[in-house]
LUMROGU-276954 format. One record per residue (C-alpha): chain; z, y, x. Coordinates in steps of 0.02 Angstrom, whole numbers, always signed. Layout:
REM residues N
+-------+--------+--------+--------+
! chain !     zz !     yy !     xx !
+-------+--------+--------+--------+
!     A !      Z !      Y !      X !
...
+-------+--------+--------+--------+
This chain:
REM residues 388
+-------+--------+--------+--------+
! chain !     zz !     yy !     xx !
+-------+--------+--------+--------+
!     A !   +632 !  +1228 !  -1054 !
!     A !   +794 !  +1176 !  -1140 !
!     A !   +740 !   +992 !  -1139 !
!     A !   +712 !  +1002 !   -948 !
!     A !   +861 !   +955 !   -841 !
!     A !   +919 !  +1069 !   -696 !
!     A !   +840 !   +937 !   -585 !
!     A !   +673 !   +919 !   -675 !
!     A !   +663 !  +1109 !   -668 !
!     A !   +690 !  +1120 !   -464 !
!     A !   +563 !   +981 !   -444 !
!     A !   +425 !  +1076 !   -542 !
!     A !   +456 !  +1231 !   -459 !
!     A !   +451 !  +1176 !   -293 !
!     A !   +273 !  +1047 !   -337 !
!     A !   +221 !  +1240 !   -415 !
!     A !   +274 !  +1325 !   -252 !
!     A !   +213 !  +1186 !   -124 !
!     A !    +32 !  +1213 !   -219 !
!     A !    +32 !  +1394 !   -207 !
!     A !    +65 !  +1408 !    -24 !
!     A !    -71 !  +1270 !    +26 !
!     A !   -205 !  +1364 !    -94 !
!     A !   -157 !  +1542 !    -11 !
!     A !   -176 !  +1434 !   +161 !
!     A !   -348 !  +1369 !   +127 !
!     A !   -380 !  +1550 !    +54 !
!     A !   -343 !  +1635 !   +222 !
!     A !   -435 !  +1503 !   +319 !
!     A !   -596 !  +1520 !   +212 !
!     A !   -582 !  +1695 !   +229 !
!     A !   -566 !  +1707 !   +403 !
!     A !   -694 !  +1565 !   +428 !
!     A !   -828 !  +1677 !   +344 !
!     A !   -772 !  +1810 !   +416 !
!     A !   -794 !  +1734 !   +600 !
!     A !   -960 !  +1672 !   +531 !
!     A !  -1025 !  +1837 !   +477 !
!     A !   -976 !  +1905 !   +674 !
!     A !  -1071 !  +1756 !   +754 !
!     A !  -1218 !  +1817 !   +660 !
!     A !  -1205 !  +2000 !   +707 !
!     A !  -1203 !  +1929 !   +907 !
!     A !  -1375 !  +1835 !   +857 !
!     A !  -1439 !  +1994 !   +788 !
!     A !  -1378 !  +2068 !   +942 !
!     A !  -1455 !  +1945 !  +1053 !
!     A !  -1625 !  +1924 !   +984 !
!     A !  -1637 !  +2122 !   +981 !
!     A !  -1605 !  +2141 !  +1165 !
!     A !  -1699 !  +1981 !  +1190 !
!     A !  -1837 !  +2069 !  +1100 !
!     A !  -1830 !  +2228 !  +1221 !
!     A !  -1813 !  +2120 !  +1357 !
!     A !  -1969 !  +2052 !  +1344 !
!     A !  -2055 !  +2201 !  +1302 !
!     A !  -2013 !  +2275 !  +1481 !
!     A !  -2061 !  +2116 !  +1552 !
!     A !  -2265 !  +2161 !  +1503 !
!     A !  -2219 !  +2339 !  +1583 !
!     A !  -2222 !  +2334 !  +1770 !
!     A !  -2152 !  +2513 !  +1800 !
!     A !  -2015 !  +2518 !  +1655 !
!     A !  -1862 !  +2495 !  +1719 !
!     A !  -1764 !  +2326 !  +1663 !
!     A !  -1635 !  +2376 !  +1512 !
!     A !  -1470 !  +2335 !  +1579 !
!     A !  -1410 !  +2283 !  +1411 !
!     A !  -1550 !  +2166 !  +1374 !
!     A !  -1503 !  +2074 !  +1552 !
!     A !  -1324 !  +2059 !  +1497 !
!     A !  -1351 !  +1989 !  +1333 !
!     A !  -1507 !  +1881 !  +1380 !
!     A !  -1458 !  +1830 !  +1567 !
!     A !  -1280 !  +1848 !  +1583 !
!     A !  -1225 !  +1794 !  +1414 !
!     A !  -1084 !  +1671 !  +1400 !
!     A !  -1094 !  +1630 !  +1216 !
!     A !  -1076 !  +1444 !  +1162 !
!     A !  -1174 !  +1454 !   +996 !
!     A !  -1317 !  +1314 !  +1006 !
!     A !  -1474 !  +1427 !   +994 !
!     A !  -1671 !  +1382 !   +991 !
!     A !  -1814 !  +1508 !  +1008 !
!     A !  -1980 !  +1464 !   +950 !
!     A !  -2136 !  +1578 !   +937 !
!     A !  -2261 !  +1593 !   +800 !
!     A !  -2360 !  +1429 !   +853 !
!     A !  -2191 !  +1330 !   +861 !
!     A !  -2174 !  +1340 !  +1029 !
!     A !  -2010 !  +1348 !  +1114 !
!     A !  -1990 !  +1498 !  +1231 !
!     A !  -1791 !  +1480 !  +1256 !
!     A !  -1633 !  +1377 !  +1214 !
!     A !  -1454 !  +1374 !  +1250 !
!     A !  -1316 !  +1267 !  +1239 !
!     A !  -1429 !  +1130 !  +1175 !
!     A !  -1448 !   +947 !  +1270 !
!     A !  -1629 !   +958 !  +1316 !
!     A !  -1656 !   +760 !  +1259 !
!     A !  -1644 !   +843 !  +1088 !
!     A !  -1794 !   +953 !  +1121 !
!     A !  -1897 !   +839 !  +1228 !
!     A !  -1956 !   +719 !  +1079 !
!     A !  -2035 !   +809 !   +931 !
!     A !  -1958 !   +708 !   +796 !
!     A !  -1776 !   +753 !   +864 !
!     A !  -1825 !   +923 !   +878 !
!     A !  -1870 !   +920 !   +688 !
!     A !  -1696 !   +854 !   +649 !
!     A !  -1608 !   +988 !   +756 !
!     A !  -1727 !  +1136 !   +672 !
!     A !  -1667 !  +1069 !   +518 !
!     A !  -1483 !  +1062 !   +563 !
!     A !  -1486 !  +1223 !   +636 !
!     A !  -1571 !  +1312 !   +473 !
!     A !  -1431 !  +1230 !   +367 !
!     A !  -1302 !  +1289 !   +468 !
!     A !  -1352 !  +1473 !   +484 !
!     A !  -1510 !  +1569 !   +406 !
!     A !  -1630 !  +1586 !   +549 !
!     A !  -1665 !  +1778 !   +622 !
!     A !  -1861 !  +1834 !   +634 !
!     A !  -1879 !  +1906 !   +808 !
!     A !  -2041 !  +2033 !   +849 !
!     A !  -2123 !  +2054 !  +1032 !
!     A !  -2240 !  +2187 !   +971 !
!     A !  -2425 !  +2178 !   +959 !
!     A !  -2415 !  +2043 !   +804 !
!     A !  -2313 !  +1929 !   +927 !
!     A !  -2160 !  +1864 !   +838 !
!     A !  -2024 !  +1716 !   +847 !
!     A !  -1891 !  +1623 !   +765 !
!     A !  -1711 !  +1611 !   +810 !
!     A !  -1613 !  +1466 !   +738 !
!     A !  -1428 !  +1445 !   +780 !
!     A !  -1304 !  +1343 !   +718 !
!     A !  -1098 !  +1360 !   +734 !
!     A !  -1007 !  +1371 !   +890 !
!     A !   -884 !  +1229 !   +931 !
!     A !   -737 !  +1348 !   +894 !
!     A !   -807 !  +1382 !   +723 !
!     A !   -846 !  +1211 !   +680 !
!     A !   -677 !  +1178 !   +729 !
!     A !   -609 !  +1299 !   +614 !
!     A !   -735 !  +1216 !   +478 !
!     A !   -622 !  +1068 !   +472 !
!     A !   -456 !  +1139 !   +485 !
!     A !   -415 !  +1152 !   +314 !
!     A !   -455 !   +934 !   +312 !
!     A !   -353 !   +915 !   +434 !
!     A !   -216 !  +1024 !   +348 !
!     A !   -223 !   +942 !   +189 !
!     A !   -236 !   +765 !   +273 !
!     A !    -54 !   +823 !   +342 !
!     A !     +6 !   +875 !   +197 !
!     A !    -49 !   +721 !    +94 !
!     A !    +36 !   +612 !   +243 !
!     A !   +213 !   +711 !   +222 !
!     A !   +213 !   +697 !    +47 !
!     A !   +171 !   +503 !    +71 !
!     A !   +316 !   +501 !   +179 !
!     A !   +421 !   +611 !    +69 !
!     A !   +365 !   +475 !    -91 !
!     A !   +392 !   +330 !     +8 !
!     A !   +571 !   +404 !    +56 !
!     A !   +619 !   +442 !   -134 !
!     A !   +567 !   +296 !   -167 !
!     A !   +643 !   +192 !    -67 !
!     A !   +810 !   +283 !    -81 !
!     A !   +795 !   +247 !   -272 !
!     A !   +761 !    +62 !   -251 !
!     A !   +924 !    +65 !   -131 !
!     A !  +1009 !   +130 !   -284 !
!     A !   +947 !    +38 !   -407 !
!     A !   +981 !   -124 !   -296 !
!     A !  +1170 !    -76 !   -257 !
!     A !  +1177 !    -49 !   -450 !
!     A !  +1113 !   -222 !   -489 !
!     A !  +1226 !   -321 !   -371 !
!     A !  +1382 !   -212 !   -433 !
!     A !  +1304 !   -265 !   -620 !
!     A !  +1295 !   -442 !   -553 !
!     A !  +1471 !   -460 !   -468 !
!     A !  +1542 !   -385 !   -601 !
!     A !  +1446 !   -545 !   -735 !
!     A !  +1510 !   -677 !   -603 !
!     A !  +1693 !   -614 !   -619 !
!     A !  +1706 !   -603 !   -813 !
!     A !  +1638 !   -771 !   -824 !
!     A !  +1760 !   -857 !   -711 !
!     A !  +1890 !   -806 !   -843 !
!     A !  +1812 !   -904 !   -982 !
!     A !  +1753 !  -1044 !   -864 !
!     A !  +1929 !  -1050 !   -801 !
!     A !  +1973 !  -1115 !   -992 !
!     A !  +1859 !  -1222 !  -1011 !
!     A !  +1890 !  -1316 !   -867 !
!     A !  +2084 !  -1335 !   -941 !
!     A !  +1995 !  -1373 !  -1105 !
!     A !  +1916 !  -1517 !  -1029 !
!     A !  +2088 !  -1606 !   -953 !
!     A !  +2143 !  -1594 !  -1126 !
!     A !  +2008 !  -1689 !  -1195 !
!     A !  +2030 !  -1823 !  -1055 !
!     A !  +2206 !  -1847 !  -1094 !
!     A !  +2152 !  -1876 !  -1290 !
!     A !  +2036 !  -2000 !  -1246 !
!     A !  +1869 !  -1935 !  -1282 !
!     A !  +1725 !  -2032 !  -1244 !
!     A !  +1712 !  -2021 !  -1058 !
!     A !  +1496 !  -1991 !  -1057 !
!     A !  +1556 !  -1826 !  -1166 !
!     A !  +1675 !  -1752 !  -1057 !
!     A !  +1566 !  -1816 !   -883 !
!     A !  +1417 !  -1683 !   -970 !
!     A !  +1537 !  -1548 !  -1019 !
!     A !  +1599 !  -1550 !   -840 !
!     A !  +1420 !  -1561 !   -769 !
!     A !  +1392 !  -1393 !   -894 !
!     A !  +1562 !  -1331 !   -816 !
!     A !  +1482 !  -1357 !   -637 !
!     A !  +1330 !  -1269 !   -691 !
!     A !  +1423 !  -1138 !   -734 !
!     A !  +1524 !  -1123 !   -568 !
!     A !  +1360 !  -1122 !   -487 !
!     A !  +1303 !   -986 !   -597 !
!     A !  +1447 !   -885 !   -551 !
!     A !  +1416 !   -911 !   -358 !
!     A !  +1237 !   -856 !   -369 !
!     A !  +1278 !   -700 !   -466 !
!     A !  +1434 !   -666 !   -316 !
!     A !  +1288 !   -709 !   -210 !
!     A !  +1179 !   -547 !   -242 !
!     A !  +1200 !   -403 !   -126 !
!     A !  +1268 !   -496 !    +15 !
!     A !  +1178 !   -614 !   +147 !
!     A !  +1193 !   -789 !   +106 !
!     A !  +1267 !   -931 !   +212 !
!     A !  +1120 !  -1042 !   +249 !
!     A !  +1142 !  -1236 !   +299 !
!     A !  +1028 !  -1388 !   +342 !
!     A !  +1007 !  -1472 !   +193 !
!     A !   +896 !  -1586 !   +141 !
!     A !   +760 !  -1505 !    +34 !
!     A !   +685 !  -1661 !    -69 !
!     A !   +878 !  -1693 !   -121 !
!     A !   +913 !  -1538 !   -180 !
!     A !   +739 !  -1493 !   -251 !
!     A !   +758 !  -1669 !   -366 !
!     A !   +925 !  -1632 !   -397 !
!     A !   +876 !  -1476 !   -485 !
!     A !   +731 !  -1563 !   -571 !
!     A !   +849 !  -1698 !   -634 !
!     A !   +958 !  -1583 !   -717 !
!     A !   +834 !  -1460 !   -807 !
!     A !   +733 !  -1632 !   -861 !
!     A !   +890 !  -1683 !   -988 !
!     A !   +910 !  -1490 !  -1054 !
!     A !   +732 !  -1448 !  -1090 !
!     A !   +622 !  -1492 !  -1225 !
!     A !   +564 !  -1679 !  -1250 !
!     A !   +375 !  -1626 !  -1283 !
!     A !   +384 !  -1579 !  -1090 !
!     A !   +312 !  -1726 !   -986 !
!     A !   +417 !  -1706 !   -807 !
!     A !   +353 !  -1783 !   -652 !
!     A !   +417 !  -1780 !   -485 !
!     A !   +342 !  -1825 !   -323 !
!     A !   +395 !  -1810 !   -146 !
!     A !   +393 !  -1900 !    +15 !
!     A !   +536 !  -2056 !    +29 !
!     A !   +608 !  -1967 !   +192 !
!     A !   +725 !  -1828 !   +224 !
!     A !   +633 !  -1640 !   +274 !
!     A !   +781 !  -1538 !   +331 !
!     A !   +791 !  -1334 !   +304 !
!     A !   +906 !  -1206 !   +301 !
!     A !   +958 !  -1180 !   +143 !
!     A !  +1075 !  -1086 !    +28 !
!     A !  +1101 !  -1229 !   -114 !
!     A !  +1139 !  -1104 !   -257 !
!     A !  +1010 !   -988 !   -233 !
!     A !   +881 !  -1136 !   -201 !
!     A !   +906 !  -1218 !   -359 !
!     A !   +914 !  -1042 !   -453 !
!     A !   +738 !  -1019 !   -367 !
!     A !   +680 !  -1199 !   -438 !
!     A !   +757 !  -1182 !   -598 !
!     A !   +675 !   -999 !   -626 !
!     A !   +503 !  -1081 !   -571 !
!     A !   +533 !  -1208 !   -689 !
!     A !   +585 !  -1132 !   -844 !
!     A !   +441 !  -1000 !   -806 !
!     A !   +313 !  -1157 !   -827 !
!     A !   +403 !  -1228 !   -978 !
!     A !   +375 !  -1048 !  -1059 !
!     A !   +197 !  -1045 !  -1005 !
!     A !   +170 !  -1199 !  -1104 !
!     A !   +274 !  -1133 !  -1252 !
!     A !   +375 !  -1294 !  -1236 !
!     A !   +247 !  -1428 !  -1243 !
!     A !   +137 !  -1481 !  -1098 !
!     A !   +149 !  -1583 !   -921 !
!     A !   +254 !  -1505 !   -785 !
!     A !   +258 !  -1577 !   -608 !
!     A !   +345 !  -1532 !   -440 !
!     A !   +287 !  -1616 !   -283 !
!     A !   +349 !  -1602 !   -104 !
!     A !   +215 !  -1591 !    +23 !
!     A !   +262 !  -1569 !   +224 !
!     A !   +159 !  -1550 !   +379 !
!     A !   +219 !  -1525 !   +544 !
!     A !   +290 !  -1340 !   +534 !
!     A !   +314 !  -1333 !   +363 !
!     A !   +388 !  -1396 !   +176 !
!     A !   +278 !  -1349 !    +38 !
!     A !   +370 !  -1361 !   -137 !
!     A !   +235 !  -1343 !   -304 !
!     A !   +290 !  -1317 !   -464 !
!     A !   +113 !  -1377 !   -580 !
!     A !    +97 !  -1333 !   -767 !
!     A !    -12 !  -1363 !   -893 !
!     A !     +0 !  -1175 !   -973 !
!     A !    -91 !  -1030 !  -1022 !
!     A !   -147 !   -997 !   -833 !
!     A !   -128 !   -822 !   -728 !
!     A !   -264 !   -697 !   -732 !
!     A !   -316 !   -670 !   -520 !
!     A !   -283 !   -497 !   -531 !
!     A !   -105 !   -544 !   -589 !
!     A !    -71 !   -661 !   -431 !
!     A !    +50 !   -545 !   -326 !
!     A !    +79 !   -445 !   -480 !
!     A !   +192 !   -565 !   -566 !
!     A !   +310 !   -565 !   -442 !
!     A !   +365 !   -365 !   -489 !
!     A !   +533 !   -340 !   -558 !
!     A !   +507 !   -302 !   -720 !
!     A !   +333 !   -406 !   -733 !
!     A !   +331 !   -486 !   -898 !
!     A !   +192 !   -552 !  -1016 !
!     A !   +316 !   -610 !  -1146 !
!     A !   +382 !   -512 !  -1292 !
!     A !   +563 !   -522 !  -1229 !
!     A !   +637 !   -535 !  -1063 !
!     A !   +664 !   -408 !   -915 !
!     A !   +529 !   -490 !   -788 !
!     A !   +663 !   -538 !   -661 !
!     A !   +679 !   -728 !   -638 !
!     A !   +510 !   -728 !   -521 !
!     A !   +546 !   -552 !   -419 !
!     A !   +712 !   -653 !   -398 !
!     A !   +651 !   -813 !   -342 !
!     A !   +522 !   -707 !   -218 !
!     A !   +681 !   -600 !   -150 !
!     A !   +760 !   -776 !   -121 !
!     A !   +641 !   -859 !    -50 !
!     A !   +573 !   -735 !    +57 !
!     A !   +711 !   -604 !    +87 !
!     A !   +848 !   -748 !   +116 !
!     A !   +743 !   -895 !   +188 !
!     A !   +610 !   -831 !   +276 !
!     A !   +490 !   -910 !   +179 !
!     A !   +326 !   -866 !    +66 !
!     A !   +307 !   -899 !   -120 !
!     A !   +133 !   -879 !   -201 !
!     A !    +29 !   -926 !   -337 !
!     A !    -96 !  -1054 !   -241 !
!     A !   -201 !  -1079 !   -407 !
!     A !   -226 !  -1038 !   -598 !
!     A !   -352 !  -1063 !   -718 !
!     A !   -338 !   -988 !   -894 !
!     A !   -297 !  -1109 !  -1020 !
!     A !   -257 !  -1246 !   -907 !
!     A !   -132 !  -1207 !   -790 !
!     A !    -67 !  -1127 !   -638 !
!     A !    +16 !  -1205 !   -472 !
!     A !   +147 !  -1084 !   -365 !
!     A !   +202 !  -1145 !   -201 !
!     A !   +370 !  -1131 !   -102 !
!     A !   +353 !  -1137 !    +80 !
!     A !   +485 !  -1149 !   +183 !
!     A !   +525 !  -1202 !   +395 !
!     A !   +563 !  -1364 !   +428 !
!     A !   +715 !  -1394 !   +541 !
!     A !   +671 !  -1528 !   +693 !
!     A !   +779 !  -1670 !   +715 !
+-------+--------+--------+--------+
């Protein structure tokens, strides 16, 4: 037991105790059910005896009616369904049974089978070799008691589910808080060398270094500033601004194209117009970057990658198409879960971050709309259009 923490010990104690309590409740319920069932059979045996005695007196005009039999047969308030048949299978009496069930021979046969299944029939003798059979079922109270354990188990399962989801939500919230703190700390740590790089860039300008080289360095510095801004926004509600999604998508596309393998054939298709949406530019570019990098990884650095923008009256759809290995249909939703990855290295955060950015921050949708193993996949981001 020494290798278990105190928390794990307490958890197992609670689980074992809960299981013991549930088992005890179910056992007591079962015992009570059997006891109650035995009492009902005793009542039915008393009823058959009284009915038999009462029937004998009916054939003897000089005999006084047995008062006990009269109570059981005529004045009984039993709620148990009963069906009494004579030796020729003719109905002699029935109680607490819908008359429609005995008016048809087929329904009567099914009723007898049902009653036999619930309780063993009781044979009754009327004397002079005349006899009958009493079929009876469970009373409404006994029927309710029969399903009580199932209702109890269902309540316990629902309660356990609520506790589990509460615990899981609490754990996820704690993890999110930890990731947010790490992201903000990362942004803070990047800020120091980034400031130094900006200073060195100014020195290189004074040294008359090729302006094209300095321009590329400045682009990377701006990119680092964008990444820092992204990390600083994790855990907080980002500010959305009306932006042209085509222009924002194209900027991210061009940046990634210049810094990706020459073996990847890039293509960008979009309408020649302005489509405005509510957008956080830094987070949206992060989404496009994750989708493009994921597509390049799926193609193992070689293939055709295409981004196309399609719009209708309400939504604009940004689609990233690749010629990679494809995604099984069973994983269309799973690839967006945190930690899921098909690579040997990687934390599986790219697509889950993209999903959170699109759906939680931009009130949009992201999904795999098509994929074929060995031929490629298409992932689509959908955002609402802001009318002019």
